[in-house]
C-alpha positions, 0 to 999 in steps of 0.5 A: 929750215922745214916748218913745223907742223901743225899736228907739232905745234900741237903738242909743244902747246899742250906741253907748254900748259902742262907745264904751266898747270904745275905752278902752284896757284896763287887766291885758289883755297886748297884742302888740307887734312891734319898734319898727322894725316898728312905725315903719312901722305909725305911717306906715301909720297917718298915711296910713291916716286920708285915707281912709275908714270902708270904705275902710280895711276893704277893705285891711285885708281884702285883706291877710288875704285875702293872707296866708290865700292864702299859707298855704294852698298850704301846705297839704294839703285832703284832710286839712288840719293844724288845728296849723297857726299861721297866727293870730299870724304873719297879726296880727303882719303887720296890726299891722305893716303899719299896719292895727291901732294896737301894743299894741291887739291883745289875745294871747288873740286869737291863738286866737279867729283860729286858732279861725276860719281852722279852722273854715273849714279844715274847710269847705274840707276837708269840702264838697261837691265841686264840679261843676268845675275853675271852681266849685272855684276860685269857691268857694275864692276865696269862701271864704275871703274871707268868712273874711277877714270873721270874721278882720276882724271879731273883731278890730274889730268895725264895733260901731257900723256894725252898729246902725246898719245893724240899727236902719234894717233894722228900720225898713225893713221897716215902711216900704216895702210893696210891690204885690201886681204886684211881689211876684207878679212878682218870687215874692217870701216875706216874708224874700225882700223882708226880706232884700233890704231888708237887702242894700239897706240895706247898700249904701246906708249905707257901699257894702259889698261883696259879700263884707262882705254874703256873710258878714252874711246868711251870719250873718242866716241862720245865727245860731250862724254864728260860734259853732255847735255841732259838730252845726251845724257839720257841717251848714253844710259839708254844704250850704255849695255850697246857702248860697252859690248863695244869697246869690249869689242874692239879689244879683244880684235882679232886685229888688235895685236898685228896693230899694237905690234907696228905701235910698238914699233915706232914708241920707242921715237916718241916718247923720247920726243914728250921726254924732250919736251917734259924737260926745263920750262916752257921758254926753253921748248922751241930752243930745244924744237930748233930743228924741225927738219931733224924734229919732224923724222923722229 
């Protein structure tokens, strides 16, 4: 019997961790909203059941963006006070809006979300001056969108979706071989090719929008983005326009559609594998993949 590859073992492990994360944790203080608000949340929860995964995240992230923009209007970015308590009312609004079940968000998330918000406030404060008012506004909106992505990820980690993206990415890097002519014409380096494959997979598998893809690219290119040292974070802030511009170049790369077309041909098999691993509890996963030779051919 064939043995599972390391990539597949890692994928199964991530799905097992995801299954475990769904279990209610005992002894952890959670955030509770009032009964009237929770009834409204329950109503919206029923509506959310009929929308797909992508739409659910877009709705949640759109609300985070609206709340951040409203609160950021009150802040002087030349001298922002990092003592502003934005995280707690933001989380409460998300629960009241039905984006998270009542008593499901640990109280510890208030501090972690506030740290994320403070990080992006500092980026807006310490970033270089924009070349124009238009660029300044575009950068401001982009920064808030990236902040919203990190906040949502912290509150609702989409571990299994990320695991499937990483799994397909590792395998497609081996499968996709570009002709020398395309490489020369596109001026591609190996790292460029990998990034374009990474973008295409996110678009093909889950039809992710540019904001979340941009956030994922930031983390891919800057692995310590979510928890940088003070020195490294200072570099991020100073070079943020370069980071932003580089990502926009990749998103609009002329070869992007070619990579998407290739990845889309294979996405059904990976989505099917994800569905198999999603069903049942972790103890059943091993049984479902008891025929590695079949699984590896997906």
